[in-house]
N, C-alpha and C positions, 0 to 999 in steps of 0.2 A: 696394787697401787700404779701411777702414776707420777711423774714430775710433770707439772703446767705450772711458769715461768719462772723457775723457784723455788718451787713450790708444793709438795707428796701431797696429791687427792685421793685419796677413794676408789677403786673403779669403780666406776656407774655402768650400772646392769639391768635391763627395763625387761620384764614382765610385760606380760598380759593378764588386762583386771576387769573384773565383770563391768558392762557398762553402770556410772554415772549422772547422774543432774548435773547439766550444765548453765555454763550462761553463755547467753553469744557477745563478744565484745568484735572493735574493728581495730588492727594493730597491723606497726608498718616492720617488714621482715628485708635481711640486706641481702641479692637474691644471689649470692653466692650462702648461704648459713642455706636459706628453705633449699635450692639441691646438694647440698650437701644433705638436710632432713632429709629428702627423696631418699638420697642418697644411703640414707641409712638404713630406713626405714622399708627398701626396692630389695633389698642386701640382707635382711635377716628375716628378714620375713613378718616386718611389723606388725600392722592392724590400724594406723593410722600415724600421721605427722600431727595433725590432732593430737594423736596421744604420748608421744613422742617428746615434741614441747612439753605438756603438761606437766610430765615423767624430768625434763630437763626442769621443768625452773622448779618443781617441789623440791628434786639435788637440790638446788643449786640455795634452795632457804633453807632446808637443813643443813648448807657445811659454809650456811654465808659465816664470813669474818668479814663485822668494820674497820674497820681503822681512820683512828680518828690523827688529820693534823695533829 
């Protein structure tokens, strides 16, 4: 568990997975975020930035809590 923005969130663990079907789309990432993703992939021997982004999105969707004003 880690503290992020004052909230406690579960650890994010990335695992290599078998190939899946993908749809190609274009989106823009902030330069510093992309560099950080590339560093994480390189330092941890992960398969690709793409897989890390997909795993990160799945984690975010599974753990999102939308607060209404």
